[in-house]
C-alpha positions in Angstrom: -17.2 -16.7 -1.9 -18.7 -13.2 -2.4 -21.7 -13.0 -4.8 -19.7 -10.7 -7.1 -17.0 -13.3 -7.5 -19.6 -15.9 -8.3 -21.1 -13.7 -11.0 -17.7 -13.2 -12.6 -17.0 -17.0 -12.5 -20.3 -17.9 -14.0 -20.0 -15.3 -16.7 -16.5 -16.5 -17.7 -17.7 -20.1 -17.8 -20.6 -19.1 -20.1 -18.5 -17.0 -22.4 -15.9 -19.8 -22.6 -18.6 -22.4 -23.3 -20.0 -20.2 -26.1 -16.5 -19.8 -27.6 -15.9 -23.5 -27.6 -19.3 -24.6 -28.9 -18.6 -24.3 -32.6 -15.4 -26.3 -32.4 -17.0 -28.9 -30.2 -20.0 -29.2 -32.6 -17.8 -29.6 -35.6 -15.7 -32.2 -33.9 -18.7 -34.2 -32.8 -20.3 -34.1 -36.2 -17.4 -36.0 -37.7 -17.2 -38.7 -35.0 -19.2 -41.9 -34.7 -20.5 -41.9 -38.3 -19.3 -44.3 -41.0 -17.7 -42.7 -43.9 -19.9 -43.2 -47.0 -18.4 -44.6 -50.2 -19.4 -41.9 -52.6 -18.2 -41.8 -56.2 -15.1 -39.8 -57.0 -16.2 -36.2 -57.8 -15.5 -34.8 -61.2 -16.6 -31.2 -60.6 -13.6 -28.9 -59.5 -15.8 -27.3 -56.9 -16.6 -30.7 -55.4 -13.0 -31.7 -55.5 -11.9 -28.7 -53.5 -14.9 -27.7 -51.3 -14.8 -24.4 -49.5 -13.8 -24.6 -45.8 -16.7 -23.7 -43.4 -16.2 -20.2 -41.9 -16.2 -21.5 -38.3 -13.0 -23.5 -39.2 -11.1 -20.6 -40.5 -8.2 -19.5 -38.3 -9.3 -15.9 -38.6 -12.7 -16.8 -37.2 -11.0 -18.3 -34.1 -8.8 -15.3 -33.6 -11.9 -13.0 -33.8 -13.8 -15.2 -31.5 -11.0 -15.3 -29.0 -10.7 -11.5 -29.1 -14.5 -11.1 -28.5 -14.4 -13.6 -25.7 -11.5 -11.8 -23.9 -13.3 -8.4 -24.4 -16.6 -9.8 -23.1 -14.8 -11.3 -20.0 -13.1 -8.0 -19.3 -16.4 -6.1 -19.5 -18.1 -8.5 -17.2 -15.2 -8.2 -14.7 -15.3 -4.4 -14.8 -19.0 -4.2 -14.3 -19.0 -6.7 -11.4 -16.1 -4.8 -9.8 -17.8 -1.5 -10.1 -21.0 -2.9 -8.6 -19.0 -4.3 -5.8 -17.4 -0.9 -5.1 -20.7 0.9 -5.3 -22.2 -1.4 -2.7 -19.2 -1.2 -0.4 -20.3 0.1 3.0 -18.5 0.5 6.3 -18.8 -2.5 8.6 -17.0 -1.1 11.6 -15.3 1.8 13.2 -12.1 2.0 15.1 -9.9 4.6 16.8 -6.4 3.9 15.5 -3.1 5.6 15.1 -2.1 5.9 11.4 1.5 5.7 10.2 2.5 6.7 6.7 6.1 6.1 5.6 7.5 7.5 2.4 10.8 7.1 0.5 12.5 10.5 0.0 13.4 11.4 -3.6 11.7 8.3 -5.1 11.5 9.9 -8.5 15.2 10.8 -8.5 16.0 7.2 -7.6 14.2 6.0 -10.8 15.6 8.7 -13.1 19.2 8.7 -11.9 19.8 5.1 -10.9 17.2 3.1 -12.9 13.8 1.6 -12.2 15.4 -1.6 -10.8 17.4 0.3 -8.2 14.3 2.3 -7.2 12.3 -0.8 -6.8 14.9 -2.4 -4.7 15.0 0.6 -2.4 11.2 0.5 -2.1 11.3 -3.2 -1.2 14.0 -2.7 1.4 12.0 0.1 3.0 8.8 -2.0 3.0 10.6 -5.1 4.5 12.3 -3.1 7.3 9.1 -1.2 8.2 7.1 -4.4 8.4 9.9 -6.0 10.5 9.8 -3.1 13.0 6.0 -3.1 13.1 5.5 -6.8 13.7 6.8 -6.5 17.2 4.5 -3.6 18.0 1.0 -4.8 17.6 0.5 -3.6 14.0 -3.1 -4.1 12.9 -3.1 -3.3 9.2 -0.4 -2.9 6.5 -0.7 -1.8 2.9 2.1 -0.8 0.5 1.6 2.5 -1.3 4.2 2.4 -4.0 6.9 4.6 -2.5 6.2 3.6 1.1 3.6 2.0 3.2 0.5 2.6 5.4 0.0 1.0 8.8 -2.4 1.3 11.7 -1.7 0.7 15.4 -3.9 0.6 18.6 -1.9 3.5 20.1 0.2 6.4 18.9 3.0 5.1 21.1 3.3 1.9 19.1 3.3 3.9 15.8 6.1 6.2 17.1 8.1 3.2 18.4 7.9 1.6 15.0 9.2 4.5 13.0 11.9 5.3 15.6 13.1 1.7 15.3 13.0 2.0 11.5 15.1 5.2 11.5 17.5 3.8 14.0 18.1 0.6 12.0 18.6 2.6 8.8 21.2 4.7 10.5 23.1 1.9 12.3 22.8 -0.7 9.5 22.2 1.2 6.2 21.4 -1.0 3.2 23.9 -1.3 0.4 22.4 0.5 -2.5 25.5 1.7 -4.2 25.9 3.5 -6.5 22.8 5.2 -5.2 22.6 7.4 -2.1 21.6 6.3 1.4 18.0 5.4 2.0 16.2 8.3 3.6 12.6 8.3 4.9 10.0 10.6 6.3 6.9 9.6 8.4 3.6 11.1 9.3 1.4 10.0 12.2 -2.2 10.9 12.8 -4.9 9.6 15.1 -8.7 9.3 14.6 -11.7 7.3 13.6 -11.1 4.7 11.0 -13.8 3.1 8.8 -13.5 -0.6 8.0 -15.2 -2.0 4.9 -16.2 -5.6 4.3 -12.7 -6.6 3.2 -11.0 -5.1 6.3 -9.5 -2.2 4.3 -9.1 1.2 6.1 -10.7 4.5 5.1 -11.1 7.9 6.7 -9.8 11.4 7.1 -7.1 10.3 9.5 -5.4 8.3 6.8 -5.5 11.2 4.4 -4.0 13.5 7.0 -1.1 11.1 7.7 -0.1 11.3 4.1 -0.5 15.1 4.0 2.0 15.3 6.8 4.5 13.7 4.5 4.3 16.6 2.1 4.6 19.4 4.7 7.4 21.9 3.8 8.5 25.2 5.2 6.0 27.0 2.9 3.2 25.1 4.5 3.5 27.0 7.8 1.8 30.2 8.7 2.8 32.6 11.4 0.0 33.0 14.0 -0.1 35.8 16.5 1.0 34.6 19.9 2.3 31.3 18.6 5.9 32.4 17.9 8.0 31.7 14.8 7.5 28.4 13.1 10.4 25.9 13.7 12.5 24.8 10.8 11.5 21.2 9.9 13.9 18.9 7.9 12.5 17.4 4.7 13.8 13.9 5.6 14.5 11.7 8.5 11.6 13.3 10.3 8.4 12.2 12.2 5.5 14.7 12.1 2.3 14.3 14.1 -1.0 16.0 14.0 -2.5 17.5 17.2 -4.7 14.5 17.9 -1.8 12.1 17.7 0.4 14.3 19.9 -2.4 14.5 22.6 -2.5 10.7 22.6 1.1 10.3 23.8 1.4 9.5 27.5 3.0 12.1 29.7 5.9 9.8 30.5 7.1 9.7 26.9 9.5 12.4 25.6 6.9 14.9 24.3 7.1 16.0 20.7 7.9 19.7 20.1 5.4 22.0 18.6 6.5 23.1 15.2 3.8 25.5 14.1 0.5 26.0 12.3 0.4 24.5 8.8 -2.1 24.1 6.0 -2.8 20.6 4.8 -4.2 20.0 1.3 -7.8 18.9 1.4 -8.3 20.0 5.0 -9.8 23.4 6.0 -8.0 25.8 8.3 -4.6 25.6 10.0 -3.4 22.6 11.9 -1.0 22.2 14.8 2.0 20.2 13.7 4.4 18.4 16.1 7.7 16.7 15.5 9.1 13.7 17.4 12.8 14.1 17.8 13.5 10.5 17.2 17.2 10.6 18.1 16.5 12.1 21.5 13.7 9.6 22.0 16.0 6.7 21.0 18.6 7.9 23.5 15.9 7.9 26.2 14.9 4.4 25.2 18.5 3.2 25.4 18.8 4.6 28.9 15.7 2.8 30.0 17.0 -0.5 28.5 20.2 -0.1 30.6 18.1 -0.4 33.8 17.5 -3.8 35.4 14.4 -5.7 34.5 12.5 -4.5 37.5 13.1 -0.8 36.5 15.6 0.0 39.3 18.9 1.6 38.3 21.7 -0.8 39.0 24.1 0.5 41.7 27.4 2.1 40.7 30.6 0.3 41.3 32.4 1.3 44.5 35.6 3.3 44.0 38.8 2.5 45.9 40.6 5.1 48.0 
């Protein structure tokens, strides 16, 4: 158990013991002692003695409030100390996949929070299902989508292509809401691991910035041609590092243009994976025999 958790547990036990001490003491004081036979009191104040303050219900309510407040303060202090001491324990080069639900705010405002939550859960479940078969290393939900890391960019691309294909072929029933539409961003770079195995680094931030790229993000650069129109949904955008990691045998992504990304200096080369074309190429490969040889065509009669 981490030392911070032990500190929290000990503090809560001490606070709880302090809260129960008055009640326990009062209970013990009345046990094991014979009741003396005193003469009947005649003074009204003796006939109706005042209740001790530690037996008043208001005292217990106040004590409970103070106990809860003290426990919360102890928890927050221990948690802040733990975050302050969190240091990287490892470094990895990984492909980062960020997936986001399109128009998530509109889902909540037009169709209700329950429908929006259902759409998010379906997206998260289908994304995890596609990633489990492709060597996913890390998964984290992000509210409107999810974050994943993979050993290679190819695995990340295969995951999101499989997700888009399944949503197209087997769309979830979210009536009366619209169809579930998604966008994805893939980056590649050095990832920092903390003591809990969580991921940190600029590559993660860049993957999420790719989700927010619009037509206004692009800048025309001399000699680079006109920026290509990019759809705002059902798209897969890659940064230059991720595009360079794809093997030459894969359908190469097309260069879209130079775009500015919030929080990053300069202009960045943005690429798009045409997932429908890549999916068609994958289907053609799967039609081959297991050894990779194209099956012979059927002879035609004369």
